[in-house]
N, C-alpha and C positions, 0 to 999 in steps of 0.2 A: 504494500499500500504506500510505497514511497516514490512512485512515479517510474519513469523510464530512464535508462542510461544508454546513451549512444556512444560507441567507441569509433574513433577514426582510424586510419591506417597506421598512425604512429602511436596507437593505444592511448591517446588523449580521450577524455570523456566529458560529456555534457549531461547534466541531469535535467529532465523535462518533467514537470509536474503541473498540478492545477495552479500553483502559485507562480512558478517560474515562467511557464509558457502557455498557460491556458489549456493544458491537457484536460479533456473532459472527465477522466477517471484516473486516479493514481494507481489503479490495479489493472493488470492485463493477465488473463489466464492462458492466453495463447497468442502467438504471432506467426504470420506467414508473409511471404514476399511475393508480389505478383510479377509477371513477365517483364514489366517495365522497371522493376527494382523498388517499387513503392511498398512500404510496410503497412500491414493491416493488423488490427488488434481486436481480439475478442475480450470485452470487458464485462465484469459481473454486474455493473450498475448503469453504464452509459451506452450499452449496445455496441454497434460496430463502429470502429474509429480508424481513420487513415491519416497519415501525415502527408500534407500537400507540399511541404518543403523539407527542411532538415530541422526538426524540432518545432514544427508548426508553420503555418496555421494548420489546424486540425479540422477534418470534416468528419461528421458523425451521423449515423442513422440510428434512430431510436423510435420508441412507440409514439412520440409526439410529432415526428416529421417524416415518417415512412410507414410502409405496411409491415414492418418487422413486428412479430407478435409478442416479443418480450425484450427487455433490456438485459436480461441475465444470460449472457453468452458464456459458454464454458470452453469452446474449442473453435478452431478455424482451419480450413484447408482450401487453398486456391488451386483449381484445376489448371495445370500448366498449359493445356492445349487451348482452352477457350476463356480462361480467366473467370470462370464461374466461381463464386465464393460460397463455400459450404460452411455453415456454422452450426455447432451443437449448442443446445440450450438446456437449462435446468428444468423447464416446464413445457416447452413447445416443440420438442423433437428436433428435426433438422430443418434449417432455413437455408434457402439458396437464393443468392443475388447474382444476377447477370445484367449489367448496365442498370436500367431502371425497372427491370422485371424482377419480381419476387415470387417464390414458391415455398411451400411449407409441407414437409412430410411429418405426420404425427400419428398417434394411436387412433384418432378418430377418422382419418381419411386414408389410412394405409395399414399394412400389417406390421408396422413398427411395434416391437413388443413393449416399449415404454418411451416416455417423452424426455427422460433425463439422459442426455447424451454427454459422456465425459470426454470423448476424443473422437477425431475423425481423420481419415487418411485416404489418399487415392492410390489404388493399385494401377488403374488405367483410366482413360477418359470416361469409360462407362461403368467401372467397378470401384466402389468405395467400401471402406471398412469403418464401422462405428463401434465404439465401446459404450455400453450403457451402464447405468449405476447398479441395477439389480438383475438385468437379464443377459449378461454376458456380451459377447462380440457378435455383431451383425454384419453380414456381407450384403451389400446393396448392389443390385444389377439394374442399370437403366438401359432401356432400349433406344433412347434418344438423348443426345446431349443438348438439344435445343430446348430452352426453357419454354418457348412458345408451343412446343409439341408435347409437353409432359402430359401423360395420362396415368392416373394412379394405378390402373390395373396393369400397366406395363412394369411397375416397380416389383422386383422380386427380392424378397428378404430371406436370408438364411441364418436364423438365430443359432448361435453356438454358445453353450454354457461351459465354462471352465472353472474348476475349483482352484483354490489358492495354491495347491501343491502340484498342479499340472504344468507341463511345459508345452508351449505352442511353437511348432516348427513349420517353416515355410519351405516349399520345394523350389522356389525361385525368389529373386530379389524383388522386394516391394519398395517403391519410392515413397518414403514417408516424409511428409513436410511437417516438422514439429517446430 
């Protein structure tokens, strides 16, 4: 809850916070970088935040200025192919932003096993992995990467429950954006 610290190539650092630079939230639970090198932050109270410069100005999307269903974001993963932003939430499942289009997968409109998403990662343009708070790991297959063509019945979920003492092994490399 102390803000963000940016390091430059010489390992000098600058602190950005609500007080120093007008950062909307001093906490960020996850960060990802888009294909243009711009950082995006999942915040637990201010919604989605991006840095338009180097330490501000900050642009944010929250329940007051966008269709995002909650400000409580837990995770973020940007699809490197088309820059769709996937956000995990504490209460609203998975939110997707592509330009000015928004979409939301949750337990009411899909077979997502719960709405508390703790982490999300891309395996490929059409396959995502999401960690849930109580229902294990979920593999998400999309049949289309176009947000304007999303159809809920095309979403395929594969819930996987792992206990604390089990090991998860992958047969191929997954590009995780943490």
